[in-house]
MDTraj code that builds the backbone (N, CA, C; nanometers):
import mdtraj as md
import numpy as np

residues = "UNK UNK UNK UNK UNK UNK UNK UNK UNK UNK UNK UNK UNK UNK UNK UNK UNK UNK UNK UNK UNK UNK UNK UNK UNK UNK UNK UNK UNK UNK UNK UNK UNK UNK UNK UNK UNK UNK UNK UNK UNK UNK UNK UNK UNK UNK UNK UNK UNK UNK UNK UNK UNK UNK UNK UNK UNK UNK UNK UNK UNK UNK UNK UNK UNK UNK UNK UNK UNK UNK UNK UNK UNK UNK UNK UNK UNK UNK UNK UNK UNK UNK UNK UNK UNK UNK UNK UNK UNK UNK UNK UNK UNK UNK UNK UNK UNK UNK UNK UNK UNK UNK UNK UNK UNK UNK UNK UNK UNK UNK UNK UNK UNK UNK UNK UNK UNK UNK UNK UNK UNK UNK UNK UNK UNK UNK UNK UNK UNK UNK UNK UNK UNK UNK UNK UNK UNK UNK UNK UNK UNK UNK UNK UNK UNK UNK UNK UNK UNK UNK UNK UNK UNK UNK UNK UNK UNK UNK UNK UNK UNK UNK UNK UNK UNK UNK UNK UNK UNK UNK UNK UNK UNK UNK UNK UNK UNK UNK UNK UNK UNK".split()
xyz = np.array([
    [-12.9588, -3.8012, -1.5930],
    [-12.9594, -3.7958, -1.4478],
    [-12.8146, -3.7899, -1.3984],
    [-12.7835, -3.6951, -1.3044],
    [-12.6462, -3.6816, -1.2561],
    [-12.6038, -3.8055, -1.1767],
    [-12.4792, -3.8414, -1.1934],
    [-12.4244, -3.9543, -1.1185],
    [-12.3854, -3.9077, -0.9794],
    [-12.3617, -4.0037, -0.8926],
    [-12.3176, -3.9715, -0.7567],
    [-12.1878, -3.8930, -0.7618],
    [-12.0965, -3.9317, -0.8489],
    [-11.9671, -3.8641, -0.8621],
    [-11.9872, -3.7181, -0.9028],
    [-12.0742, -3.6897, -0.9992],
    [-12.0944, -3.5524, -1.0443],
    [-12.1627, -3.4686, -0.9362],
    [-12.2551, -3.5278, -0.8569],
    [-12.3191, -3.4543, -0.7472],
    [-12.2187, -3.4201, -0.6392],
    [-12.1281, -3.5139, -0.6087],
    [-12.0235, -3.4876, -0.5085],
    [-11.9323, -3.3770, -0.5582],
    [-11.8953, -3.3817, -0.6853],
    [-11.8085, -3.2794, -0.7432],
    [-11.8742, -3.1420, -0.7387],
    [-12.0018, -3.1319, -0.7740],
    [-12.0741, -3.0051, -0.7698],
    [-12.0829, -2.9541, -0.6262],
    [-12.1147, -3.0433, -0.5311],
    [-12.1242, -3.0046, -0.3906],
    [-11.9894, -2.9565, -0.3377],
    [-11.8833, -3.0279, -0.3699],
    [-11.7493, -2.9894, -0.3237],
    [-11.7093, -2.8543, -0.3827],
    [-11.7392, -2.8346, -0.5105],
    [-11.7067, -2.7072, -0.5751],
    [-11.7818, -2.5931, -0.5075],
    [-11.9088, -2.6141, -0.4778],
    [-11.9885, -2.5108, -0.4111],
    [-11.9332, -2.4801, -0.2725],
    [-11.8938, -2.5834, -0.1980],
    [-11.8377, -2.5613, -0.0644],
    [-11.7073, -2.4828, -0.0713],
    [-11.6205, -2.5162, -0.1661],
    [-11.4950, -2.4417, -0.1803],
    [-11.5219, -2.2970, -0.2195],
    [-11.6207, -2.2744, -0.3030],
    [-11.6548, -2.1382, -0.3431],
    [-11.7035, -2.0579, -0.2233],
    [-11.7892, -2.1169, -0.1412],
    [-11.8392, -2.0489, -0.0213],
    [-11.7251, -2.0247, 0.0765],
    [-11.6398, -2.1240, 0.0976],
    [-11.5264, -2.1075, 0.1884],
    [-11.4339, -1.9988, 0.1382],
    [-11.4114, -1.9940, 0.0062],
    [-11.3264, -1.8895, -0.0509],
    [-11.3836, -1.7521, -0.0268],
    [-11.5143, -1.7373, -0.0380],
    [-11.5790, -1.6087, -0.0129],
    [-11.5688, -1.5710, 0.1335],
    [-11.5784, -1.6697, 0.2215],
    [-11.5744, -1.6421, 0.3648],
    [-11.4364, -1.5957, 0.4092],
    [-11.3315, -1.6374, 0.3391],
    [-11.1983, -1.5986, 0.3820],
    [-11.1437, -1.4799, 0.3047],
    [-11.2074, -1.4399, 0.1951],
    [-11.1577, -1.3246, 0.1214],
    [-11.1955, -1.1980, 0.1970],
    [-11.1032, -1.0983, 0.2001],
    [-11.1318, -0.9778, 0.2775],
    [-11.2438, -0.8962, 0.2138],
    [-11.3330, -0.8480, 0.2968],
    [-11.4410, -0.7620, 0.2520],
    [-11.4182, -0.6269, 0.3178],
    [-11.4129, -0.5231, 0.2389],
    [-11.3871, -0.3893, 0.2907],
    [-11.5191, -0.3159, 0.3056],
    [-11.5609, -0.2973, 0.4300],
    [-11.6866, -0.2287, 0.4576],
    [-11.6571, -0.1136, 0.5534],
    [-11.6510, 0.0082, 0.5013],
    [-11.6254, 0.1225, 0.5888],
    [-11.7457, 0.1530, 0.6765],
    [-11.7231, 0.2223, 0.7866],
    [-11.8344, 0.2573, 0.8753],
    [-11.9221, 0.3651, 0.8132],
    [-12.0415, 0.3811, 0.8697],
    [-12.1288, 0.4895, 0.8287],
    [-12.0675, 0.6184, 0.8830],
    [-12.0480, 0.7159, 0.7973],
    [-11.9769, 0.8387, 0.8356],
    [-12.0601, 0.9621, 0.8042],
    [-12.0248, 1.0753, 0.8688],
    [-12.0907, 1.2017, 0.8328],
    [-12.0712, 1.2293, 0.6835],
    [-12.1641, 1.2998, 0.6232],
    [-12.1636, 1.3249, 0.4782],
    [-12.0313, 1.3811, 0.4280],
    [-11.9698, 1.4737, 0.5033],
    [-11.8471, 1.5371, 0.4545],
    [-11.7276, 1.4411, 0.4488],
    [-11.7379, 1.3250, 0.5149],
    [-11.6285, 1.2282, 0.5138],
    [-11.6516, 1.1120, 0.4182],
    [-11.7627, 1.1126, 0.3481],
    [-11.7916, 1.0030, 0.2546],
    [-11.7133, 1.0213, 0.1255],
    [-11.6669, 0.9102, 0.0714],
    [-11.5968, 0.9135, -0.0566],
    [-11.6931, 0.9572, -0.1660],
    [-11.6428, 1.0191, -0.2709],
    [-11.7290, 1.0629, -0.3810],
    [-11.8047, 0.9470, -0.4455],
    [-11.9195, 0.9794, -0.5014],
    [-11.9996, 0.8794, -0.5736],
    [-11.9144, 0.8186, -0.6837],
    [-11.9297, 0.6904, -0.7025],
    [-11.8543, 0.6211, -0.8057],
    [-11.7237, 0.5615, -0.7567],
    [-11.6856, 0.5912, -0.6323],
    [-11.5650, 0.5321, -0.5755],
    [-11.6049, 0.4187, -0.4817],
    [-11.5298, 0.3093, -0.4883],
    [-11.5589, 0.1913, -0.4079],
    [-11.4425, 0.1580, -0.3154],
    [-11.4715, 0.1163, -0.1912],
    [-11.3629, 0.0784, -0.1002],
    [-11.2966, -0.0508, -0.1481],
    [-11.1634, -0.0548, -0.1396],
    [-11.0942, -0.1768, -0.1805],
    [-10.9906, -0.2241, -0.0800],
    [-10.9589, -0.1418, 0.0202],
    [-10.8581, -0.1825, 0.1170],
    [-10.8836, -0.1165, 0.2513],
    [-10.8713, -0.1953, 0.3567],
    [-10.8770, -0.1455, 0.4941],
    [-10.7389, -0.1685, 0.5533],
    [-10.6819, -0.0657, 0.6169],
    [-10.5506, -0.0784, 0.6797],
    [-10.5579, -0.0226, 0.8210],
    [-10.5110, -0.1018, 0.9170],
    [-10.5065, -0.0590, 1.0564],
    [-10.3687, 0.0004, 1.0826],
    [-10.3660, 0.1229, 1.1320],
    [-10.2402, 0.1929, 1.1574],
    [-10.2107, 0.1970, 1.3058],
    [-10.0846, 0.1714, 1.3391],
    [-10.0368, 0.1842, 1.4764],
    [-9.9033, 0.2565, 1.4691],
    [-9.8925, 0.3659, 1.5421],
    [-9.7673, 0.4409, 1.5372],
    [-9.7727, 0.5654, 1.6207],
    [-9.7143, 0.6734, 1.5675],
    [-9.7077, 0.8002, 1.6394],
    [-9.7412, 0.9164, 1.5474],
    [-9.7893, 1.0232, 1.6084],
    [-9.8022, 1.1528, 1.5428],
    [-9.6876, 1.2357, 1.6009],
    [-9.6077, 1.2962, 1.5153],
    [-9.4877, 1.3676, 1.5598],
    [-9.5156, 1.5177, 1.5616],
    [-9.4862, 1.5794, 1.6761],
    [-9.5054, 1.7226, 1.6961],
    [-9.3730, 1.7855, 1.7359],
    [-9.3595, 1.9157, 1.7043],
    [-9.2415, 1.9916, 1.7446],
    [-9.2864, 2.1197, 1.8121],
    [-9.2206, 2.1552, 1.9213],
    [-9.2458, 2.2832, 1.9867],
    [-9.1745, 2.3890, 1.9021],
    [-9.2530, 2.4788, 1.8406],
    [-9.1960, 2.5757, 1.7463],
    [-9.2659, 2.7112, 1.7601],
    [-9.1978, 2.8173, 1.7151],
    [-9.2621, 2.9491, 1.7175],
    [-9.3872, 2.9489, 1.6297],
    [-9.4887, 3.0210, 1.6761],
    [-9.6103, 3.0349, 1.5956],
    [-9.5775, 3.1223, 1.4754],
    [-9.6334, 3.0888, 1.3601],
    [-9.6068, 3.1717, 1.2411],
    [-9.6441, 3.3185, 1.2655],
    [-9.5508, 3.4074, 1.2380],
    [-9.5751, 3.5502, 1.2544],
    [-9.5673, 3.5995, 1.3974],
    [-9.5401, 3.5106, 1.4930],
    [-9.5323, 3.5488, 1.6349],
    [-9.4083, 3.4836, 1.6958],
    [-9.2930, 3.5383, 1.6724],
    [-9.1671, 3.4754, 1.7141],
    [-9.1552, 3.4550, 1.8651],
    [-9.2324, 3.5282, 1.9450],
    [-9.2233, 3.5105, 2.0907],
    [-9.3289, 3.4137, 2.1449],
    [-9.4198, 3.3671, 2.0598],
    [-9.5224, 3.2712, 2.1017],
    [-9.4912, 3.1343, 2.0400],
    [-9.5117, 3.0289, 2.1184],
    [-9.4784, 2.8938, 2.0740],
    [-9.6009, 2.8035, 2.0817],
    [-9.5995, 2.6980, 1.9995],
    [-9.7086, 2.6001, 1.9995],
    [-9.6562, 2.4670, 1.9483],
    [-9.7239, 2.3593, 1.9886],
    [-9.6912, 2.2279, 1.9349],
    [-9.7414, 2.2230, 1.7913],
    [-9.6507, 2.1985, 1.6983],
    [-9.6813, 2.1982, 1.5560],
    [-9.6689, 2.0560, 1.5020],
    [-9.7735, 2.0107, 1.4331],
    [-9.7707, 1.8764, 1.3747],
    [-9.6655, 1.8709, 1.2655],
    [-9.5840, 1.7651, 1.2662],
    [-9.4800, 1.7475, 1.1649],
    [-9.5102, 1.6311, 1.0706],
    [-9.5436, 1.5130, 1.1255],
    [-9.5649, 1.3969, 1.0385],
    [-9.6206, 1.2790, 1.1173],
    [-9.6876, 1.1880, 1.0467],
    [-9.7233, 1.0604, 1.1093],
    [-9.6099, 0.9611, 1.0841],
    [-9.6061, 0.8586, 1.1642],
    [-9.5126, 0.7471, 1.1436],
    [-9.5837, 0.6238, 1.1973],
    [-9.6280, 0.5366, 1.1064],
    [-9.7079, 0.4221, 1.1501],
    [-9.6859, 0.3019, 1.0593],
    [-9.7115, 0.1858, 1.1169],
    [-9.7136, 0.0634, 1.0381],
    [-9.8592, 0.0345, 1.0033],
    [-9.8797, -0.0260, 0.8878],
    [-10.0135, -0.0611, 0.8411],
    [-10.0245, -0.2120, 0.8371],
    [-10.1379, -0.2626, 0.8845],
    [-10.1603, -0.4079, 0.8831],
    [-10.3064, -0.4359, 0.8532],
    [-10.3348, -0.5634, 0.8220],
    [-10.4745, -0.6022, 0.8041],
    [-10.5281, -0.6509, 0.9385],
    [-10.6531, -0.6921, 0.9426],
    [-10.7159, -0.7340, 1.0687],
    [-10.6493, -0.8559, 1.1317],
    [-10.5814, -0.9375, 1.0522],
    [-10.5141, -1.0558, 1.1071],
    [-10.3738, -1.0226, 1.1577],
    [-10.3304, -0.8963, 1.1409],
    [-10.1983, -0.8555, 1.1870],
    [-10.0903, -0.8659, 1.0800],
    [-10.1267, -0.9076, 0.9596],
    [-10.0310, -0.9197, 0.8501],
    [-9.9901, -0.7802, 0.8036],
    [-9.8595, -0.7580, 0.7907],
    [-9.8068, -0.6278, 0.7491],
    [-9.8534, -0.5923, 0.6085],
    [-9.8954, -0.4660, 0.5915],
    [-9.9368, -0.4156, 0.4608],
    [-9.8430, -0.3076, 0.4085],
    [-9.7806, -0.2323, 0.5005],
    [-9.6940, -0.1230, 0.4574],
    [-9.6716, -0.0232, 0.5682],
    [-9.6517, 0.1037, 0.5286],
    [-9.6238, 0.2086, 0.6269],
    [-9.6900, 0.3393, 0.5849],
    [-9.6997, 0.4291, 0.6830],
    [-9.7612, 0.5607, 0.6647],
    [-9.6630, 0.6629, 0.7204],
    [-9.6365, 0.7688, 0.6421],
    [-9.5384, 0.8680, 0.6848],
    [-9.5695, 1.0033, 0.6222],
    [-9.4777, 1.0986, 0.6381],
    [-9.4984, 1.2368, 0.5940],
    [-9.5454, 1.2442, 0.4503],
    [-9.6261, 1.3429, 0.4254],
    [-9.6778, 1.3677, 0.2915],
    [-9.8211, 1.4206, 0.2943],
    [-9.9176, 1.3554, 0.3552],
    [-9.9142, 1.2195, 0.4113],
    [-9.9061, 1.1140, 0.3003],
    [-9.8225, 1.0137, 0.3241],
    [-9.7983, 0.9084, 0.2267],
    [-9.8300, 0.7736, 0.2884],
    [-9.8927, 0.6879, 0.2080],
    [-9.9156, 0.5486, 0.2440],
    [-9.8388, 0.4659, 0.1419],
    [-9.7547, 0.3753, 0.1893],
    [-9.6716, 0.2940, 0.1001],
    [-9.6926, 0.1469, 0.1304],
    [-9.7273, 0.0711, 0.0276],
    [-9.7498, -0.0724, 0.0394],
    [-9.6162, -0.1461, 0.0375],
    [-9.6158, -0.2693, 0.0858],
    [-9.4946, -0.3510, 0.0822],
    [-9.4446, -0.3723, -0.0602],
    [-9.5342, -0.3630, -0.1604],
    [-9.4929, -0.3814, -0.2999],
    [-9.4328, -0.2544, -0.3599],
    [-9.4278, -0.1452, -0.2807],
    [-9.3693, -0.0192, -0.3261],
    [-9.4682, 0.0801, -0.3830],
    [-9.5937, 0.0383, -0.4074],
    [-9.6919, 0.1351, -0.4568],
    [-9.7210, 0.2357, -0.3458],
    [-9.7485, 0.3613, -0.3874],
    [-9.7686, 0.4704, -0.2913],
    [-9.8836, 0.5589, -0.3353],
    [-9.9423, 0.6244, -0.2365],
    [-10.0369, 0.7315, -0.2630],
    [-10.0073, 0.8427, -0.1625],
    [-10.0088, 0.9655, -0.2125],
    [-9.9915, 1.0842, -0.1287],
    [-10.1262, 1.1543, -0.1259],
    [-10.1740, 1.1857, -0.0062],
    [-10.3062, 1.2445, 0.0074],
    [-10.3052, 1.3921, 0.0399],
    [-10.4220, 1.4534, 0.0224],
    [-10.4449, 1.5929, 0.0570],
    [-10.5791, 1.5993, 0.1282],
    [-10.5833, 1.6653, 0.2440],
    [-10.7067, 1.6711, 0.3236],
    [-10.8148, 1.7458, 0.2474],
    [-10.9312, 1.6812, 0.2392],
    [-11.0481, 1.7401, 0.1743],
    [-11.1514, 1.7821, 0.2791],
    [-11.1669, 1.6996, 0.3864],
    [-11.2654, 1.7293, 0.4912],
    [-11.2184, 1.6685, 0.6226],
    [-11.2671, 1.7278, 0.7320],
    [-11.2300, 1.6831, 0.8659],
    [-11.3534, 1.6792, 0.9553],
    [-11.3494, 1.5912, 1.0543],
    [-11.4575, 1.5780, 1.1527],
    [-11.3913, 1.5449, 1.2857],
    [-11.4374, 1.6029, 1.3960],
    [-11.3706, 1.5761, 1.5242],
    [-11.3797, 1.4309, 1.5703],
    [-11.4634, 1.3497, 1.5074],
    [-11.4757, 1.2112, 1.5521],
    [-11.5518, 1.2032, 1.6818],
    [-11.5396, 1.0907, 1.7511],
    [-11.6220, 1.0701, 1.8701],
    [-11.5783, 1.1459, 1.9952],
    [-11.4593, 1.2049, 1.9971],
    [-11.4196, 1.2746, 2.1186],
    [-11.2897, 1.3508, 2.1057],
    [-11.2610, 1.4371, 2.2043],
    [-11.1434, 1.5234, 2.1988],
    [-11.0111, 1.4527, 2.2332],
    [-11.0159, 1.3274, 2.2728],
    [-10.8934, 1.2567, 2.3117],
    [-10.8232, 1.1902, 2.1941],
    [-10.8703, 1.2181, 2.0718],
    [-10.8105, 1.1560, 1.9541],
    [-10.8039, 1.2560, 1.8392],
    [-10.7104, 1.2319, 1.7486],
    [-10.6986, 1.3165, 1.6300],
    [-10.8259, 1.3049, 1.5464],
    [-10.8548, 1.4061, 1.4663],
    [-10.9790, 1.4070, 1.3879],
    [-10.9853, 1.2962, 1.2835],
    [-11.1067, 1.2674, 1.2407],
    [-11.1309, 1.1785, 1.1285],
    [-11.1187, 1.2642, 1.0026],
    [-11.0702, 1.2042, 0.8941],
    [-11.0436, 1.2803, 0.7721],
    [-11.0937, 1.2097, 0.6469],
    [-11.1195, 1.2895, 0.5442],
    [-11.1341, 1.2412, 0.4079],
    [-11.0235, 1.3101, 0.3294],
    [-10.9430, 1.2310, 0.2613],
    [-10.8338, 1.2842, 0.1801],
    [-10.8526, 1.2424, 0.0351],
    [-10.8047, 1.3236, -0.0562],
    [-10.8043, 1.2869, -0.1973],
    [-10.6602, 1.2563, -0.2370],
    [-10.6442, 1.1708, -0.3341],
    [-10.5109, 1.1362, -0.3816],
    [-10.4542, 1.2545, -0.4592],
    [-10.3407, 1.3033, -0.4142],
    [-10.2719, 1.4133, -0.4825],
    [-10.1758, 1.3578, -0.5873],
    [-10.1152, 1.2414, -0.5548],
    [-10.0265, 1.1731, -0.6490],
    [-10.0158, 1.0273, -0.6083],
    [-9.9717, 0.9451, -0.7012],
    [-9.9507, 0.8037, -0.6715],
    [-9.8402, 0.7517, -0.7604],
    [-9.7829, 0.6364, -0.7211],
    [-9.6777, 0.5753, -0.8009],
    [-9.6784, 0.4251, -0.7796],
    [-9.6159, 0.3543, -0.8730],
    [-9.6096, 0.2093, -0.8657],
    [-9.7242, 0.1452, -0.9400],
    [-9.7280, 0.0122, -0.9318],
    [-9.8332, -0.0627, -1.0011],
    [-9.9190, -0.1430, -0.9048],
    [-9.8896, -0.1375, -0.7764],
    [-9.9657, -0.2128, -0.6779],
    [-10.0954, -0.1433, -0.6405],
    [-10.1626, -0.1960, -0.5396],
    [-10.2962, -0.1473, -0.5043],
    [-10.3030, -0.0009, -0.4633],
    [-10.2065, 0.0502, -0.3894],
    [-10.2178, 0.1884, -0.3430],
    [-10.2094, 0.2895, -0.4572],
    [-10.1498, 0.2507, -0.5680],
    [-10.1434, 0.3402, -0.6843],
    [-10.2822, 0.3655, -0.7420],
    [-10.3806, 0.2818, -0.7075],
    [-10.5174, 0.2961, -0.7576],
    [-10.6036, 0.3875, -0.6709],
    [-10.5557, 0.4233, -0.5531],
    [-10.6384, 0.4986, -0.4581],
    [-10.6750, 0.6363, -0.5112],
    [-10.8027, 0.6688, -0.5013],
    [-10.8528, 0.8009, -0.5387],
    [-10.8879, 0.8822, -0.4142],
    [-10.9336, 0.8131, -0.3077],
    [-10.9692, 0.8768, -0.1806],
    [-10.9251, 0.7877, -0.0662],
    [-10.9027, 0.8514, 0.0494],
    [-10.8627, 0.7800, 0.1710],
    [-10.9430, 0.8383, 0.2868],
    [-10.9955, 0.7514, 0.3725],
    [-11.0616, 0.7957, 0.4953],
    [-10.9763, 0.7541, 0.6143],
    [-10.9630, 0.8450, 0.7118],
    [-10.9008, 0.8105, 0.8402],
    [-11.0122, 0.8158, 0.9434],
    [-11.0415, 0.7005, 1.0054],
    [-11.1493, 0.6901, 1.1031],
    [-11.1026, 0.6071, 1.2220],
    [-11.1912, 0.5924, 1.3192],
    [-11.1639, 0.5111, 1.4391],
    [-11.0280, 0.5465, 1.5009],
    [-11.0041, 0.6752, 1.5161],
    [-10.8770, 0.7208, 1.5714],
    [-10.8751, 0.7087, 1.7233],
    [-10.7557, 0.6881, 1.7756],
    [-10.7323, 0.6865, 1.9205],
    [-10.5977, 0.7528, 1.9451],
    [-10.5949, 0.8495, 2.0367],
    [-10.4698, 0.9176, 2.0696],
    [-10.4225, 1.0095, 1.9592],
    [-10.2922, 1.0429, 1.9657],
    [-10.2297, 1.1229, 1.8622],
    [-10.2449, 1.2732, 1.8727],
    [-10.3147, 1.3214, 1.9754],
    [-10.3343, 1.4667, 1.9859],
    [-10.2064, 1.5343, 2.0358],
    [-10.1954, 1.6629, 2.0067],
    [-10.0765, 1.7398, 2.0468],
    [-10.0545, 1.7294, 2.1972],
    [-9.9291, 1.7339, 2.2396],
    [-9.8990, 1.7251, 2.3827],
    [-9.9658, 1.8375, 2.4620],
    [-9.9961, 1.8080, 2.5868],
    [-10.0525, 1.9107, 2.6748],
    [-9.9414, 1.9817, 2.7516],
    [-9.8217, 1.9277, 2.7447],
    [-9.7048, 1.9899, 2.8075],
    [-9.6843, 2.1291, 2.7488],
    [-9.6434, 2.2210, 2.8315],
    [-9.6202, 2.3587, 2.7890],
    [-9.5153, 2.3635, 2.6774],
    [-9.5378, 2.4483, 2.5817],
    [-9.4458, 2.4707, 2.4703],
    [-9.4045, 2.6171, 2.4773],
    [-9.2743, 2.6400, 2.4976],
    [-9.2245, 2.7773, 2.5109],
    [-9.0811, 2.7846, 2.4593],
    [-9.0204, 2.9006, 2.4744],
    [-8.8817, 2.9186, 2.4298],
    [-8.7872, 2.8234, 2.5025],
    [-8.8231, 2.7843, 2.6239],
    [-8.7338, 2.6961, 2.7006],
    [-8.7299, 2.5537, 2.6466],
    [-8.8331, 2.5095, 2.5783],
    [-8.8285, 2.3747, 2.5189],
    [-8.8508, 2.3788, 2.3671],
    [-8.8199, 2.4940, 2.3064],
    [-8.8310, 2.5080, 2.1611],
    [-8.7476, 2.4004, 2.0928],
    [-8.7995, 2.3500, 1.9828],
    [-8.7369, 2.2440, 1.9016],
    [-8.7509, 2.1054, 1.9643],
    [-8.8182, 2.0958, 2.0794],
    [-8.8429, 1.9641, 2.1390],
    [-8.9391, 1.8869, 2.0489],
    [-8.9109, 1.7587, 2.0315],
    [-8.9946, 1.6711, 1.9503],
    [-9.0756, 1.5806, 2.0434],
    [-9.2028, 1.5646, 2.0140],
    [-9.2895, 1.4744, 2.0908],
    [-9.3486, 1.3720, 1.9947],
    [-9.3366, 1.2449, 2.0308],
    [-9.3912, 1.1350, 1.9504],
    [-9.5106, 1.0780, 2.0270],
    [-9.6311, 1.1108, 1.9824],
    [-9.7535, 1.0768, 2.0546],
    [-9.8178, 0.9524, 1.9909],
    [-9.8322, 0.8434, 2.0681],
    [-9.8923, 0.7207, 2.0133],
    [-10.0345, 0.7442, 1.9619],
    [-10.0651, 0.6753, 1.8523],
    [-10.1999, 0.6817, 1.7964],
    [-10.2302, 0.5530, 1.7207],
    [-10.3577, 0.5337, 1.6957],
    [-10.4016, 0.4268, 1.6063],
    [-10.5195, 0.4808, 1.5259],
    [-10.5404, 0.4215, 1.4090],
    [-10.6493, 0.4639, 1.3213],
    [-10.6767, 0.3527, 1.2218],
    [-10.7916, 0.3624, 1.1592],
    [-10.8245, 0.2742, 1.0484],
    [-10.8328, 0.3602, 0.9234],
    [-10.7648, 0.3164, 0.8188],
    [-10.7673, 0.3856, 0.6905],
    [-10.8436, 0.3002, 0.5901],
    [-10.9328, 0.3644, 0.5152],
    [-11.0042, 0.2986, 0.4064],
    [-10.9607, 0.3648, 0.2760],
    [-10.9245, 0.2824, 0.1799],
    [-10.8801, 0.3292, 0.0496],
    [-10.9873, 0.2993, -0.0543],
    [-11.0158, 0.3983, -0.1382],
    [-11.1195, 0.3903, -0.2410],
    [-11.0569, 0.4078, -0.3787],
    [-11.1129, 0.3377, -0.4764],
    [-11.0741, 0.3578, -0.6158],
    [-11.2005, 0.3801, -0.6975],
    [-11.1807, 0.4364, -0.8148],
    [-11.2943, 0.4594, -0.9031],
    [-11.3445, 0.3229, -0.9483],
    [-11.4770, 0.2980, -0.9302],
    [-11.5354, 0.1669, -0.9601],
    [-11.5772, 0.1563, -1.1044],
    [-11.6163, 0.0437, -1.1487],
    [-11.6368, -0.0826, -1.0771],
    [-11.5136, -0.1629, -1.0645],
])
top = md.Topology()
chain = top.add_chain()
for i, resn in enumerate(residues, 1):
    res = top.add_residue(resn, chain, resSeq=i)
    for name in ("N", "CA", "C"):
        top.add_atom(name, md.element.get_by_symbol(name[0]), res)
traj = md.Trajectory(xyz[None], top)
């Protein structure tokens, strides 16, 4: 028959285990259109909230030297978790870099306009390359969802403002997937 001491120890251990589960991050991506879902066999392991800018340049249209358009150049954003703790940064490539130095460079595989025209599209990207030994080096796929802002400027782009740079605020949620289990 268990003693009072052993029952208290078992109960305390169970409570700590439950509390540990309640505070550990759980990565649950939203339900998405089929073309934005990660491949079978890949599991989400990291959620990162991005806040920053999408950088555009007023430049000649390819093959039309007299016509101009706002051309996307790069993102520039900080990445954090839901509690606001810094995770890393996002920049040209597109590249995601963790504070530990691990990186993944993505390539767009699929796009969806998302919930409306006032935000950049939602994306599914595949890892083109990675480096380091931290978590981002494990990423096989990346989703960009829950976007706000970041669309090209509505200001006229012409020869008179050629080479002008526009930094358009945006936010997004990125989900990183690795081959499971």
